[in-house]
KETOR-820437 format. One record per residue (C-alpha): residue number from 1; residue in one letter; x, y, z. Coordinates in Angstrom, 3 decimals, padded with zeros to 6 digits. Layout:
BEGIN
+-----+---------+----------+----------+----------+
! num ! residuo !       px !       py !       pz !
+-----+---------+----------+----------+----------+
! NUM !       A !        X !        Y !        Z !
...
+-----+---------+----------+----------+----------+
// end
This chain:
BEGIN
+-----+---------+----------+----------+----------+
! num ! residuo !       px !       py !       pz !
+-----+---------+----------+----------+----------+
!   1 !       M !  076.601 !  123.707 !  083.299 !
!   2 !       S !  072.880 !  123.532 !  084.170 !
!   3 !       L !  071.622 !  120.834 !  086.536 !
!   4 !       P !  070.475 !  117.543 !  085.018 !
!   5 !       D !  066.710 !  116.960 !  084.745 !
!   6 !       F !  066.428 !  114.556 !  087.699 !
!   7 !       A !  062.744 !  113.854 !  086.999 !
!   8 !       R !  063.733 !  112.145 !  083.741 !
!   9 !       I !  065.749 !  109.462 !  085.565 !
!  10 !       P !  063.408 !  106.519 !  086.302 !
!  11 !       R !  063.608 !  105.090 !  089.824 !
!  12 !       E !  064.311 !  101.582 !  088.519 !
!  13 !       R !  067.585 !  102.871 !  087.010 !
!  14 !       L !  068.730 !  104.322 !  090.339 !
!  15 !       P !  070.915 !  101.336 !  091.423 !
!  16 !       E !  072.665 !  101.453 !  088.034 !
!  17 !       L !  073.172 !  105.212 !  088.360 !
!  18 !       L !  074.516 !  104.952 !  091.932 !
!  19 !       A !  077.091 !  102.398 !  090.794 !
!  20 !       A !  078.048 !  104.316 !  087.637 !
!  21 !       M !  078.382 !  107.838 !  089.038 !
!  22 !       P !  081.888 !  109.091 !  089.863 !
!  23 !       K !  082.365 !  109.569 !  093.606 !
!  24 !       A !  084.879 !  110.151 !  096.365 !
!  25 !       E !  085.236 !  108.141 !  099.569 !
!  26 !       L !  086.319 !  110.250 !  102.525 !
!  27 !       H !  085.742 !  107.900 !  105.459 !
!  28 !       I !  087.454 !  104.552 !  104.979 !
!  29 !       H !  089.663 !  102.900 !  107.606 !
!  30 !       I !  092.102 !  100.901 !  105.543 !
!  31 !       E !  092.503 !  098.304 !  108.308 !
!  32 !       G !  088.714 !  097.951 !  108.181 !
!  33 !       S !  088.888 !  096.835 !  104.549 !
!  34 !       L !  090.865 !  093.731 !  105.529 !
!  35 !       E !  088.699 !  090.827 !  104.364 !
!  36 !       P !  088.829 !  087.480 !  106.234 !
!  37 !       E !  090.397 !  085.768 !  103.187 !
!  38 !       L !  093.308 !  088.244 !  103.193 !
!  39 !       I !  093.616 !  088.035 !  106.987 !
!  40 !       F !  094.108 !  084.268 !  106.689 !
!  41 !       A !  096.515 !  084.612 !  103.741 !
!  42 !       L !  098.672 !  087.137 !  105.632 !
!  43 !       A !  098.515 !  085.059 !  108.834 !
!  44 !       Q !  099.843 !  082.101 !  106.886 !
!  45 !       R !  102.535 !  084.194 !  105.189 !
!  46 !       N !  103.706 !  085.656 !  108.515 !
!  47 !       G !  103.211 !  082.620 !  110.757 !
!  48 !       V !  100.559 !  084.330 !  112.902 !
!  49 !       A !  098.162 !  082.064 !  114.824 !
!  50 !       L !  094.536 !  083.202 !  114.671 !
!  51 !       A !  091.819 !  082.436 !  117.220 !
!  52 !       Y !  089.504 !  081.244 !  114.409 !
!  53 !       P !  089.838 !  077.902 !  112.587 !
!  54 !       D !  088.818 !  079.217 !  109.153 !
!  55 !       V !  087.536 !  082.145 !  107.112 !
!  56 !       Q !  083.867 !  081.360 !  107.799 !
!  57 !       A !  084.399 !  081.198 !  111.567 !
!  58 !       L !  086.008 !  084.637 !  111.449 !
!  59 !       R !  083.146 !  086.003 !  109.323 !
!  60 !       D !  080.638 !  084.542 !  111.779 !
!  61 !       A !  082.342 !  086.457 !  114.589 !
!  62 !       Y !  081.391 !  089.761 !  112.941 !
!  63 !       A !  078.308 !  090.048 !  115.179 !
!  64 !       F !  078.791 !  093.401 !  116.879 !
!  65 !       T !  076.494 !  095.013 !  119.398 !
!  66 !       N !  078.320 !  098.344 !  119.669 !
!  67 !       L !  081.463 !  100.208 !  118.655 !
!  68 !       Q !  083.660 !  098.579 !  121.327 !
!  69 !       S !  082.707 !  095.001 !  120.432 !
!  70 !       F !  083.610 !  095.809 !  116.810 !
!  71 !       L !  086.941 !  097.396 !  117.791 !
!  72 !       D !  087.974 !  094.303 !  119.766 !
!  73 !       I !  087.819 !  092.075 !  116.671 !
!  74 !       Y !  089.140 !  094.832 !  114.399 !
!  75 !       Y !  092.395 !  095.050 !  116.378 !
!  76 !       A !  092.714 !  091.246 !  116.393 !
!  77 !       G !  092.444 !  091.214 !  112.577 !
!  78 !       A !  095.160 !  093.859 !  112.264 !
!  79 !       S !  097.646 !  091.581 !  114.072 !
!  80 !       V !  098.509 !  089.837 !  110.775 !
!  81 !       L !  099.984 !  093.066 !  109.308 !
!  82 !       I !  103.727 !  092.908 !  109.877 !
!  83 !       E !  105.764 !  093.602 !  106.725 !
!  84 !       E !  105.581 !  096.577 !  104.335 !
!  85 !       Q !  104.147 !  094.283 !  101.651 !
!  86 !       D !  101.245 !  093.367 !  103.964 !
!  87 !       F !  100.201 !  097.016 !  104.207 !
!  88 !       Y !  100.581 !  097.388 !  100.457 !
!  89 !       D !  098.475 !  094.286 !  099.769 !
!  90 !       M !  095.714 !  095.455 !  102.114 !
!  91 !       A !  095.532 !  098.924 !  100.547 !
!  92 !       W !  095.820 !  097.584 !  097.009 !
!  93 !       A !  092.878 !  095.197 !  097.529 !
!  94 !       Y !  090.702 !  098.137 !  098.644 !
!  95 !       L !  091.934 !  100.462 !  095.889 !
!  96 !       R !  091.146 !  097.912 !  093.175 !
!  97 !       K !  087.638 !  097.601 !  094.604 !
!  98 !       A !  087.336 !  101.406 !  094.708 !
!  99 !       A !  088.302 !  101.637 !  091.025 !
! 100 !       E !  085.611 !  099.068 !  090.128 !
! 101 !       E !  083.041 !  101.209 !  091.991 !
! 102 !       N !  083.928 !  104.431 !  090.103 !
! 103 !       V !  085.679 !  106.018 !  093.072 !
! 104 !       R !  087.882 !  108.768 !  091.654 !
! 105 !       R !  089.271 !  110.088 !  094.950 !
! 106 !       T !  089.751 !  108.351 !  098.286 !
! 107 !       E !  091.269 !  109.620 !  101.518 !
! 108 !       L !  092.334 !  106.592 !  103.540 !
! 109 !       F !  092.474 !  106.609 !  107.335 !
! 110 !       F !  095.180 !  104.488 !  108.930 !
! 111 !       D !  095.897 !  103.750 !  112.610 !
! 112 !       P !  099.671 !  103.560 !  113.132 !
! 113 !       Q !  099.369 !  103.025 !  116.899 !
! 114 !       T !  097.595 !  099.715 !  116.248 !
! 115 !       H !  100.804 !  098.566 !  114.573 !
! 116 !       T !  103.625 !  100.383 !  116.365 !
! 117 !       A !  102.284 !  098.978 !  119.670 !
! 118 !       R !  103.066 !  095.526 !  118.209 !
! 119 !       G !  106.609 !  096.520 !  117.267 !
! 120 !       V !  105.937 !  097.362 !  113.611 !
! 121 !       A !  107.977 !  100.366 !  112.487 !
! 122 !       M !  106.131 !  103.532 !  111.435 !
! 123 !       A !  107.991 !  103.528 !  108.091 !
! 124 !       T !  106.789 !  099.966 !  107.379 !
! 125 !       V !  103.169 !  101.069 !  107.769 !
! 126 !       I !  103.339 !  104.343 !  105.860 !
! 127 !       N !  105.628 !  103.196 !  103.049 !
! 128 !       G !  103.477 !  100.164 !  102.275 !
! 129 !       L !  100.274 !  102.207 !  102.178 !
! 130 !       H !  101.825 !  105.083 !  100.245 !
! 131 !       R !  103.255 !  102.777 !  097.581 !
! 132 !       A !  099.773 !  101.352 !  096.993 !
! 133 !       C !  098.362 !  104.900 !  096.689 !
! 134 !       E !  101.007 !  105.806 !  094.108 !
! 135 !       D !  100.273 !  102.655 !  092.096 !
! 136 !       A !  096.525 !  103.359 !  092.272 !
! 137 !       R !  097.033 !  106.760 !  090.671 !
! 138 !       E !  099.158 !  105.331 !  087.892 !
! 139 !       K !  097.431 !  101.996 !  087.216 !
! 140 !       L !  093.817 !  102.448 !  088.359 !
! 141 !       G !  093.090 !  106.147 !  087.871 !
! 142 !       V !  092.205 !  106.473 !  091.570 !
! 143 !       D !  093.579 !  109.557 !  093.328 !
! 144 !       A !  094.404 !  108.250 !  096.828 !
! 145 !       A !  095.771 !  110.098 !  099.864 !
! 146 !       L !  096.491 !  109.085 !  103.476 !
! 147 !       I !  095.213 !  110.531 !  106.764 !
! 148 !       L !  096.956 !  109.426 !  109.956 !
! 149 !       C !  094.522 !  108.848 !  112.829 !
! 150 !       F !  095.234 !  109.011 !  116.541 !
! 151 !       L !  093.484 !  106.421 !  118.713 !
! 152 !       R !  091.345 !  108.432 !  121.129 !
! 153 !       H !  091.255 !  105.751 !  123.855 !
! 154 !       L !  095.025 !  106.299 !  124.240 !
! 155 !       S !  096.614 !  109.411 !  125.753 !
! 156 !       E !  097.455 !  112.693 !  124.062 !
! 157 !       D !  101.101 !  112.032 !  124.942 !
! 158 !       A !  100.896 !  108.803 !  122.923 !
! 159 !       A !  099.433 !  110.817 !  120.022 !
! 160 !       F !  102.352 !  113.273 !  120.219 !
! 161 !       E !  104.796 !  110.355 !  120.188 !
! 162 !       T !  103.047 !  108.930 !  117.108 !
! 163 !       L !  103.192 !  112.296 !  115.354 !
! 164 !       E !  106.932 !  112.626 !  116.003 !
! 165 !       Q !  107.548 !  109.108 !  114.659 !
! 166 !       A !  105.578 !  109.950 !  111.506 !
! 167 !       L !  107.071 !  113.382 !  110.755 !
! 168 !       P !  110.102 !  112.056 !  108.828 !
! 169 !       L !  107.487 !  110.654 !  106.397 !
! 170 !       R !  105.225 !  113.711 !  106.403 !
! 171 !       D !  105.261 !  114.042 !  102.606 !
! 172 !       K !  103.374 !  110.718 !  102.423 !
! 173 !       F !  100.213 !  111.734 !  104.330 !
! 174 !       I !  098.047 !  114.839 !  104.023 !
! 175 !       G !  096.250 !  115.087 !  107.344 !
! 176 !       V !  095.434 !  113.753 !  110.787 !
! 177 !       G !  092.236 !  112.435 !  112.316 !
! 178 !       L !  090.840 !  111.055 !  115.550 !
! 179 !       D !  089.121 !  107.659 !  115.757 !
! 180 !       S !  088.425 !  104.587 !  117.954 !
! 181 !       S !  086.184 !  104.535 !  121.069 !
! 182 !       E !  084.277 !  107.827 !  121.131 !
! 183 !       L !  082.309 !  107.714 !  124.391 !
! 184 !       G !  084.335 !  108.993 !  127.339 !
! 185 !       H !  087.060 !  110.405 !  125.079 !
! 186 !       P !  085.932 !  113.917 !  124.068 !
! 187 !       P !  087.832 !  115.925 !  121.448 !
! 188 !       E !  089.183 !  118.281 !  124.159 !
! 189 !       K !  091.543 !  115.481 !  125.197 !
! 190 !       F !  093.604 !  116.165 !  122.027 !
! 191 !       V !  093.689 !  119.970 !  121.832 !
! 192 !       R !  097.479 !  120.360 !  122.020 !
! 193 !       V !  098.377 !  117.709 !  119.460 !
! 194 !       F !  095.803 !  119.044 !  116.958 !
! 195 !       A !  097.154 !  122.565 !  117.478 !
! 196 !       R !  100.625 !  121.235 !  116.637 !
! 197 !       C !  099.310 !  119.463 !  113.529 !
! 198 !       R !  097.597 !  122.666 !  112.424 !
! 199 !       Q !  100.905 !  124.547 !  112.778 !
! 200 !       L !  102.546 !  121.879 !  110.616 !
! 201 !       G !  099.978 !  122.441 !  107.867 !
! 202 !       F !  098.112 !  119.126 !  108.068 !
! 203 !       R !  094.423 !  118.869 !  107.140 !
! 204 !       L !  092.332 !  118.114 !  110.233 !
! 205 !       V !  089.350 !  115.775 !  110.679 !
! 206 !       A !  087.815 !  113.962 !  113.661 !
! 207 !       H !  085.186 !  111.355 !  114.441 !
! 208 !       A !  082.409 !  113.033 !  116.409 !
! 209 !       G !  078.682 !  112.558 !  116.931 !
! 210 !       E !  078.526 !  108.847 !  116.050 !
! 211 !       E !  077.872 !  107.246 !  119.456 !
! 212 !       G !  078.976 !  110.447 !  121.196 !
! 213 !       P !  076.665 !  113.460 !  121.571 !
! 214 !       A !  076.272 !  116.554 !  119.397 !
! 215 !       A !  078.419 !  118.357 !  121.997 !
! 216 !       Y !  081.420 !  116.378 !  120.691 !
! 217 !       V !  080.836 !  117.881 !  117.235 !
! 218 !       W !  080.962 !  121.403 !  118.715 !
! 219 !       S !  084.215 !  120.448 !  120.505 !
! 220 !       A !  085.765 !  119.003 !  117.359 !
! 221 !       L !  085.041 !  122.282 !  115.553 !
! 222 !       D !  085.933 !  124.728 !  118.338 !
! 223 !       A !  088.643 !  122.927 !  120.316 !
! 224 !       L !  090.361 !  120.963 !  117.524 !
! 225 !       H !  089.466 !  123.295 !  114.608 !
! 226 !       V !  088.748 !  120.382 !  112.280 !
! 227 !       E !  087.671 !  121.000 !  108.681 !
! 228 !       R !  085.485 !  117.915 !  108.388 !
! 229 !       I !  083.386 !  115.823 !  110.794 !
! 230 !       D !  083.502 !  112.038 !  110.485 !
! 231 !       H !  080.006 !  110.607 !  111.137 !
! 232 !       G !  078.250 !  113.593 !  112.782 !
! 233 !       V !  074.765 !  112.020 !  112.624 !
! 234 !       Q !  073.974 !  113.087 !  116.221 !
! 235 !       S !  074.164 !  116.719 !  115.048 !
! 236 !       I !  070.475 !  116.387 !  114.163 !
! 237 !       H !  069.621 !  116.808 !  117.875 !
! 238 !       D !  071.038 !  120.351 !  118.021 !
! 239 !       A !  069.353 !  122.955 !  115.793 !
! 240 !       D !  072.094 !  125.560 !  116.345 !
! 241 !       L !  074.758 !  123.054 !  115.371 !
! 242 !       M !  072.836 !  122.055 !  112.238 !
! 243 !       R !  072.612 !  125.716 !  111.201 !
! 244 !       R !  076.316 !  126.204 !  111.792 !
! 245 !       L !  077.336 !  123.096 !  109.822 !
! 246 !       A !  075.180 !  124.265 !  106.904 !
! 247 !       Q !  076.374 !  127.894 !  106.997 !
! 248 !       E !  080.073 !  126.968 !  107.229 !
! 249 !       G !  079.802 !  124.117 !  104.712 !
! 250 !       I !  081.471 !  121.632 !  107.065 !
! 251 !       P !  081.380 !  118.215 !  105.368 !
! 252 !       L !  080.001 !  115.216 !  107.273 !
! 253 !       T !  081.335 !  111.798 !  106.267 !
! 254 !       V !  078.302 !  109.642 !  107.023 !
! 255 !       C !  078.546 !  105.816 !  107.045 !
! 256 !       P !  075.045 !  104.293 !  106.822 !
! 257 !       L !  075.782 !  100.539 !  106.929 !
! 258 !       S !  078.263 !  101.114 !  109.759 !
! 259 !       N !  075.581 !  103.061 !  111.646 !
! 260 !       L !  073.206 !  100.132 !  111.146 !
! 261 !       K !  075.716 !  097.441 !  112.156 !
! 262 !       L !  076.762 !  099.332 !  115.297 !
! 263 !       R !  073.138 !  100.094 !  116.252 !
! 264 !       V !  073.392 !  103.871 !  115.882 !
! 265 !       F !  070.117 !  103.296 !  113.977 !
! 266 !       E !  068.107 !  100.113 !  114.560 !
! 267 !       D !  066.744 !  100.162 !  111.010 !
! 268 !       L !  068.223 !  101.750 !  107.878 !
! 269 !       R !  064.800 !  103.269 !  107.160 !
! 270 !       Q !  065.332 !  105.452 !  110.253 !
! 271 !       H !  068.609 !  106.909 !  108.963 !
! 272 !       N !  068.717 !  110.718 !  109.006 !
! 273 !       L !  070.879 !  111.220 !  105.904 !
! 274 !       G !  067.932 !  112.690 !  104.001 !
! 275 !       Q !  067.258 !  115.185 !  106.802 !
! 276 !       L !  070.929 !  116.239 !  106.833 !
! 277 !       L !  070.790 !  116.917 !  103.085 !
! 278 !       E !  067.455 !  118.735 !  103.386 !
! 279 !       A !  068.999 !  121.009 !  106.016 !
! 280 !       G !  071.692 !  122.002 !  103.508 !
! 281 !       L !  074.579 !  120.071 !  105.067 !
! 282 !       V !  077.504 !  118.815 !  102.958 !
! 283 !       A !  076.750 !  115.191 !  103.847 !
! 284 !       T !  078.503 !  112.325 !  102.054 !
! 285 !       I !  078.138 !  108.524 !  102.000 !
! 286 !       N !  081.102 !  106.312 !  102.927 !
! 287 !       S !  081.809 !  102.699 !  103.900 !
! 288 !       D !  083.874 !  103.172 !  107.123 !
! 289 !       D !  085.070 !  099.563 !  107.676 !
! 290 !       P !  083.558 !  097.715 !  104.703 !
! 291 !       A !  084.966 !  094.249 !  105.429 !
! 292 !       Y !  083.225 !  094.304 !  108.799 !
! 293 !       F !  080.058 !  096.299 !  108.120 !
! 294 !       G !  078.593 !  094.469 !  105.149 !
! 295 !       G !  079.306 !  096.687 !  102.195 !
! 296 !       Y !  081.711 !  098.827 !  100.190 !
! 297 !       L !  080.747 !  102.250 !  098.902 !
! 298 !       N !  078.232 !  101.291 !  096.198 !
! 299 !       Q !  076.480 !  098.889 !  098.573 !
! 300 !       N !  076.120 !  101.742 !  101.083 !
! 301 !       F !  074.535 !  103.915 !  098.399 !
! 302 !       I !  072.193 !  101.246 !  097.036 !
! 303 !       E !  070.931 !  099.937 !  100.397 !
! 304 !       T !  070.503 !  103.433 !  101.854 !
! 305 !       F !  068.556 !  104.707 !  098.839 !
! 306 !       D !  066.408 !  101.579 !  098.830 !
! 307 !       A !  065.590 !  101.926 !  102.552 !
! 308 !       T !  065.053 !  105.689 !  102.725 !
! 309 !       G !  063.494 !  106.509 !  099.352 !
! 310 !       L !  066.174 !  109.034 !  098.401 !
! 311 !       G !  066.212 !  109.789 !  094.674 !
! 312 !       A !  068.336 !  111.001 !  091.774 !
! 313 !       R !  068.605 !  114.594 !  093.040 !
! 314 !       Q !  070.068 !  113.386 !  096.372 !
! 315 !       A !  072.384 !  111.007 !  094.506 !
! 316 !       W !  073.732 !  113.941 !  092.514 !
! 317 !       Q !  074.099 !  116.018 !  095.694 !
! 318 !       L !  075.964 !  113.255 !  097.533 !
! 319 !       A !  078.338 !  112.611 !  094.621 !
! 320 !       T !  079.032 !  116.345 !  094.271 !
! 321 !       N !  079.444 !  116.756 !  098.047 !
! 322 !       S !  081.970 !  113.934 !  098.116 !
! 323 !       F !  084.271 !  115.826 !  095.770 !
! 324 !       T !  083.717 !  119.307 !  097.204 !
! 325 !       G !  084.265 !  117.888 !  100.713 !
! 326 !       S !  087.561 !  116.249 !  099.739 !
! 327 !       F !  091.049 !  117.700 !  100.224 !
! 328 !       A !  091.860 !  117.430 !  096.503 !
! 329 !       D !  092.889 !  120.536 !  094.574 !
! 330 !       A !  090.240 !  122.818 !  093.068 !
! 331 !       Q !  090.983 !  121.859 !  089.458 !
! 332 !       A !  090.534 !  118.143 !  090.155 !
! 333 !       K !  087.287 !  118.821 !  092.043 !
! 334 !       R !  085.893 !  120.745 !  089.065 !
! 335 !       R !  086.869 !  117.972 !  086.658 !
! 336 !       W !  085.190 !  115.277 !  088.776 !
! 337 !       C !  082.041 !  117.378 !  089.329 !
! 338 !       D !  081.794 !  117.887 !  085.548 !
! 339 !       E !  082.066 !  114.112 !  085.202 !
! 340 !       V !  079.210 !  113.688 !  087.715 !
! 341 !       N !  077.037 !  116.111 !  085.727 !
! 342 !       A !  077.809 !  114.309 !  082.471 !
! 343 !       T !  076.866 !  110.943 !  083.998 !
! 344 !       F !  073.523 !  112.270 !  085.263 !
! 345 !       A !  072.816 !  113.981 !  081.938 !
! 346 !       R !  073.416 !  110.653 !  080.197 !
! 347 !       F !  070.940 !  108.858 !  082.489 !
! 348 !       A !  068.380 !  111.673 !  082.018 !
! 349 !       A !  068.666 !  111.623 !  078.206 !
+-----+---------+----------+----------+----------+
// end
């Protein structure tokens, strides 16, 4: 199929197009989709006392200055998740939103250590999330998969322990990742556990180059052998790395509103997403922790395009990249990319 005629799509229709186009979300922390209203509902259901008197007080506390100040409140919010149904309800709320935003594929990160450290069983976490993913496929038309993330501020031994606890449920998640506090916790810290996961056939991703330097992206690729870089915006400071990412087609799961909220960029107009695309990188747009960072996937697209002046051609590239960068099977990727092309052709007609 030939490319749509992007010049025929008027700029004023861009927000409508961004919302309508099929897309995949590859960088979403499911615990980060937990809205204050659901936090309070689950706290009430489970008899958990919160440090905030009401929903608005909790929302007002979402004033982060950096990654760590966000993580502190993020972990506090997760304390209301206790029963399998809680994990289901959290995932289902996000998946319904994803369906409304024309997300066809989503690969959800989850942090089991956040929960097992509180005495929640691994099976409770994974079974609740997996059940929501199965229902999303059947009832919403959203193809959802799970990626288990290790918390990088904890030890590699703790990651190994988490992996062993999860292996009896290995058919319910497709890959492993690395998240939480980046600075001071380089990828090299997790070489052995990622090697083990590779042997087991899991897909591999890691957060790198968000607050950490471009050197962490090199390490994620060479020490952990990841297939995808989560964030990666600091790669722009290393020309050799940029060339490598482009040549090898390594996807970057970029999260613009998260970058803004956590002061990776002081102003969305400064965001380097356009430069990453121009350099031929397989960059994608994602929401990261949408309940905390001010926007789900479509909001990330609309605000970023408004601030940076990106146009229909970049929208098409980002939508296509999101599917090609996913871990879905080749046939599904082709089907979704055809759907993207058809949507753009409709807007260009």
